[in-house]
Steps between C-alpha positions, in 0.01 A plus 500: 500500500662591169345639180680386191457482132288187425656215302350202313511270802273742686207432265311244719496731804403803288230298324349435844504864586349609174219246554449643839490851364237422239309260739498239230681191367670629192640300200846412636656426156379832351627703795835318491551576133416869560733500812795367322445725194477803731813406698690547173345847435732776644192721533334266749619461854377223725580539872454225752510530871663194652521385856698189556466413140121530508309766302319747725413754229536596130494809291540564132601831347458553125695793352416650158531827311173673470460761233258721698744525788809550284700239694501179696214415730493199740181310572473275810313214335467263791583528860397239747595385855434149618178499705680390816751781468260792449493786748874473576632780274619277218269656245657842572844347468409345161347833386813675604710260295272556197552882544878445505488273200299766307728782603812293403350439155457882450122502528316821544205344680381182667137400422271220619163375378285328767173327473212699657416217729837511675421785738766393751756533220368846410575606861835344485607689188378827650701429813807462262436855378324414173198696373187356326524726197399277210227254389579175330259357234521137381344304221496115478639383160474166336266339739761518787366530858565835668659517853 
């Protein structure tokens, strides 16, 4: 098992993992356009866990300067382990790589937002040492569906 920076050719496997995470079939062409755009952004880090060339997990870390923190903050936007690989410690390894990525980028903090319905994920983040200290509020704009 190796965790590496994702490349353009990893998109089909990452697409499948993101659909699994969201429990939905998502618009492949839209996701691919965003994926390729984000690969070119030095503030976005896509990590893929590969075993024998197959994707076992994925994480994305977005780094930005936040005024109210007075420095860089990393947000773990997505983290997913393939259904058949869950419960084997891979999520913890991906989380650890996300932490290392954030620290290497000079971030002060690692944050994650998580849907309320994902109670197993909440417990996972707490096991990683994270605290549930904030609320996230959302508003759907332009007639888009909220997930």
